[in-house]
N, C-alpha and C positions, 0 to 999 in steps of 0.2 A: 717465852722470854720475859724477864722480870720488868717491872715498871722502870727501875733504875737504868737498865740496859736500853730500854726503849727511849727514855729521855736522852740518854747519851747519844744514841744513834740519830735521833732527830736533830740534836745539837750539831753533830758531825756534818749532817747534810746542810744545816744552816750556815756553819762556818765555811763549808765548801762554796756555797753560793756567795757568801760575803767575800771570799777570796777572789771569785770571778769578777765581782763588781769592782773591787780594788784594782785588780789587774787591768780591767778595761780603762779605769781612770788613768793608771800609769802609762798604758800604751798610747792614750790619746792626749797626754800632757802637752805635747807640742802641736796639737791640732787647733788652728785658729777657731775661736768661737765655741769650742767644746765645753759643755757643762757637765761637771762631775756628778756622780750619783752617790748616795749614801745607802748603806744597808741598814734596815730597821728591823730589829728582832722583836718578836712578840710571842707571848705564850699561846701555844696552839692547843689542840684537843689532847686530852689525857696528859696534861703537863708537858707536852712536847714543845718544840720551838719552830716558829715560822719566820721566814725572812722575806721582806719586801724591799723594793728599791724605790728611792725617791730622788728625783733630780734636784740639784742645788742650783738655783738660778741667779746666784750672785754674779756680777760682771767680772770678767777677767781684766787684765791691764790693757790699756790702749797703747799700741806701739805704732809710731809713724815711720814707715819705710818708703823712701823716695816720694814723699808727699802724700802717701796714702795711709790713712789710719786703719789699723786692724785691731780687733779685740782678740787677745790671747785666751787660752783656756783658763778656767778658774781652779785648776788642779795644782795643789801644793805638793810637790814630790816628797818633801821631808815628812809631811803629815801622813801621806799615803803609805810610806815605808814603815813608819812607826805603827800605824794601824794594821798593816800586814803582819808585822812581828807579833803584835798583841793577838791577832787572829790565830797565828800559828800556835802560840802558847795555849790559847783556849782550845784549839783543836787537839793538841797533844794531851791536855788535861782530860778531855772527854774520851779519848782513846783509852787512857789509863782507867777511867771510871768504868767503861764498858768491859775491859779486861778483868777488873776487880770483881765486878758483878758476876761474870762468867765463872771466875775461880770460886766465889762464894757459893754459887749454885752447884758446882761440881763437888765441893767439900760437903755441902748439905746432902747431896745424893749419895756420896760415899758413906756418910754417917748413917743415913736411913737404910741403905742396902746392907 
């Protein structure tokens, strides 16, 4: 496998993990006291991509219901949905990169053979 395809495949795995983190934030948006996580991408070995998760400890809104104050989650659904759409576009771009790399290798092998 070429280095380009390897980079694209590690990026696909990274964007998959990022989608899981975003999905978890969206699912827990209405959970009192929930703290969202951010996916942090870093360059890995052989120019690959690694993703780690960091919790964001900013406070949610304080809502008083029947005299009891509760902290809501710090998840902003609009922000999460935009991030999810960007993540999908990045995922799609890396699929195209992996396919293009495979096609180039096939063409090269056809020429050599």
